[in-house]
Structure formats: C-alpha cells, structure tokens
C-alpha positions in Angstrom: 1.2 -19.5 14.0 2.0 -19.5 10.2 0.1 -19.7 7.2 2.2 -21.9 4.7 0.1 -22.5 1.7 -3.1 -21.7 0.4 -3.9 -24.2 -2.8 -3.3 -22.1 -5.8 -6.1 -23.8 -7.5 -8.4 -23.6 -5.0 -11.7 -21.8 -6.8 -12.9 -19.6 -4.0 -13.3 -16.1 -4.7 -12.5 -15.0 -1.0 -10.6 -16.3 2.0 -10.7 -15.0 5.7 -7.2 -15.9 7.4 -8.0 -17.2 10.9 -7.1 -14.9 13.8 -4.6 -17.6 15.1 -2.4 -16.5 11.9 0.7 -14.5 12.9 2.7 -14.8 9.8 2.0 -15.3 6.1 4.6 -17.6 4.5 6.7 -17.3 1.6 4.4 -17.7 -1.4 1.7 -18.6 0.5 -0.8 -17.3 -1.9 1.6 -17.0 -5.2 -0.7 -17.9 -8.6 -3.9 -17.9 -6.8 -5.7 -16.4 -9.8 -9.4 -17.0 -8.7 -9.1 -14.9 -5.3 -10.7 -11.6 -5.5 -10.1 -10.7 -1.8 -8.4 -12.1 1.2 -9.0 -10.9 5.0 -5.8 -10.6 6.6 -6.5 -10.1 10.4 -4.9 -7.7 13.1 -3.1 -10.8 14.4 -0.7 -11.0 11.3 2.3 -9.3 12.1 4.4 -10.3 8.8 3.9 -10.9 5.2 6.6 -13.0 3.6 8.2 -12.8 0.6 6.4 -13.7 -2.8 3.0 -14.2 -0.4 0.8 -12.9 -3.0 3.1 -12.8 -6.1 1.0 -12.9 -9.5 -2.6 -13.1 -7.8 -4.2 -12.1 -10.8 -7.9 -11.3 -9.3 -7.0 -9.9 -6.1 -8.7 -6.3 -6.4 -8.0 -4.6 -3.0 -5.7 -5.1 0.0 -5.7 -3.7 3.6 -2.6 -4.3 5.6 -4.0 -4.5 9.3 -2.5 -2.6 12.1 -0.6 -5.6 13.5 1.8 -6.0 10.3 5.0 -4.7 10.6 6.9 -6.2 8.0 5.9 -6.7 4.1 8.6 -8.9 2.4 10.0 -8.4 -0.9 7.9 -9.2 -4.1 5.2 -9.6 -1.7 2.3 -8.1 -4.1 3.7 -7.7 -7.7 2.0 -8.3 -10.9 -1.5 -8.5 -9.0 -3.1 -7.3 -12.3 -6.5 -6.5 -10.8 -5.1 -4.8 -7.6 -6.7 -1.3 -7.6 -6.5 0.0 -3.9 -3.9 -0.8 -1.0 -4.1 0.3 2.2 -1.2 0.4 4.7 -1.6 -0.3 8.7 -0.5 1.8 11.6 2.5 -0.6 12.3 4.1 -1.0 8.7 7.8 -0.3 9.3 9.5 -2.2 6.6 8.8 -2.6 2.9 10.8 -4.9 0.7 11.9 -4.6 -2.7 9.5 -4.5 -5.5 6.7 -5.4 -2.9 4.0 -3.6 -5.2 5.5 -3.7 -8.4 3.9 -4.0 -11.9 0.3 -3.5 -10.5 -0.8 -1.7 -13.4 -4.4 -1.0 -12.1 -3.4 0.4 -8.7 -5.1 3.7 -8.6 -5.0 4.4 -4.7 -2.8 3.9 -1.8 -3.6 4.8 1.8 -0.6 5.1 4.5 -1.5 4.8 7.9 1.9 3.8 9.3 3.6 6.5 11.6 7.0 6.0 10.1 7.8 3.6 7.5 11.7 2.9 8.3 12.9 1.1 5.4 11.6 0.9 1.8 13.4 -1.7 -0.6 14.2 -0.9 -4.1 11.4 -0.3 -6.8 8.9 -1.0 -4.2 6.2 0.7 -6.5 8.0 0.0 -9.9 6.0 0.3 -13.0 3.1 1.1 -10.6 3.7 4.3 -9.5 2.7 6.0 -12.7 -0.8 4.5 -12.2 -1.5 5.7 -8.6 -3.6 8.8 -8.7 -4.7 9.3 -5.1 -2.6 9.1 -2.0 -4.3 9.2 1.3 -1.9 10.0 4.3 -3.5 8.8 7.6 -3.8 10.3 11.0 -0.7 8.8 12.4 1.9 9.4 9.8 4.9 11.5 11.3 7.5 10.9 8.5 6.5 10.6 4.7 9.2 8.8 2.5 9.4 11.2 -0.7 8.9 8.2 -2.8 5.5 8.1 -1.9 4.6 11.8 -2.6 6.8 11.6 -6.0 4.5 9.2 -8.0 4.4 10.4 -11.5 0.4 9.9 -12.1 -0.7 11.4 -8.6 -3.5 14.1 -9.2 -4.1 14.5 -5.1 -3.0 14.2 -2.0 -5.3 13.9 0.8 -4.2 14.1 4.5 -6.5 13.2 7.2 -7.5 16.3 9.4 -6.0 14.7 12.4 -2.8 14.3 11.1 0.0 16.4 13.1 2.7 16.5 10.7 0.9 17.1 7.4 -2.0 18.8 5.9 -3.4 18.9 2.3 -5.4 21.9 0.7 -7.2 21.2 -2.8 -5.2 17.9 -3.0 -1.6 19.6 -2.5 0.6 18.3 0.3 1.7 20.7 2.9 3.5 20.7 6.4 0.8 20.9 9.2 0.8 24.5 9.7 1.0 24.9 5.8 4.3 27.2 6.0 5.8 24.9 3.5 4.5 23.3 0.4 6.0 19.8 0.0 4.4 18.5 -3.0 2.3 19.5 -5.8 1.1 16.4 -7.7 2.5 15.6 -11.0 -0.8 15.2 -12.7 -3.1 17.4 -10.8 -5.3 19.1 -13.5 -5.8 22.4 -12.3 -4.8 25.0 -14.9 -3.9 27.6 -12.6 -2.6 27.5 -8.6 -2.0 30.2 -6.2 0.3 29.5 -3.3 
C-alpha cells in the first residue's frame, strides 16, 4: 500500500503512518511545514523522491529497518532537521536526499552495507554534522560518511564486527588501522 499524499496545509504536528503502508509516494509530505514528527513503521520498504522535501518543521527522522531505498531529494531543505537514523536495511540513498539540512548535527547509520549513494546526498549539510554513529550491523562504511567536514566525533557500537572507535576516532575492529580522525575534533594533541 502506498501513502500517496498527506495534505500539506494540515495543521497536525505529528503523524503516525499506518502499518499497512509499504511505500511513501513521490512528494507525499512535500512542503508540510506544520509537521514536527512523522513515525514511519517497519512495514515501509521505500521512501520515494521528494517525499519529505522542504518540511521546515521536521526535527528528527528515524528510517525504520524495513526501508531499503530512499529516493532522490527525499529530505532536502528540512530546515529544522537535527538528527537522522538510518535503519539496518537501507541499500540505496538517492541524489541530494539530505541536502541543505543546515541544522542536522547527528547521523546514525545502522545499515550493513549501503550499496549506492547518489551524488550530493549531504550537499551543504555535511559541514554541520558533528556526530556520526555507526551501528552494530555496518560492515562497509562509504567514505562519504566519515569525510563530513564538521565531524567532531565518530562513535561505533561495541558490537560492530568491522569497525571500532576510541575517543571519537574511527578504526578497523582490531584497531590496527586508523581510518579517520574527525576534521573538527577539538583535542589539541593525539597519540596513535
């Protein structure tokens, strides 16, 4: 079942998508400026292009574990969006999906392997993301995620079998390879 359109002038602050929905349609929530939160159920498998484009009041998004595809321009220009959590099944994120979200400071990745990242996924957002959280299921981490210019800390779940972190720095699991020291980490000295 596809959620086709949420009325963009509806004044409700939150909305719970029914469990019967498996996809969120093109521009379904586009320009819904009153919404501060949307609960997406695990039954949703895809979020189409422009689905949440320009939702100015949306503050936090949790992509549930059922979602495999996030379409292009799915969440750009969400001016109040501060935190995004990607579920375990996300394989594809379309171009410009989270661009121009100037308040986004935290990104959590739980997907085992994001196979396809479109161009400019985090365009003009990457310099604002200060915290990257890597979940236990992640086995391949695209360099796009840890090259955010604003990063101060990278946290890796202790149950992750491929990566680890120590004091906000990204390593392989055995800590024999330092993968990334965050660009904006505020320590004055660092000992490898």
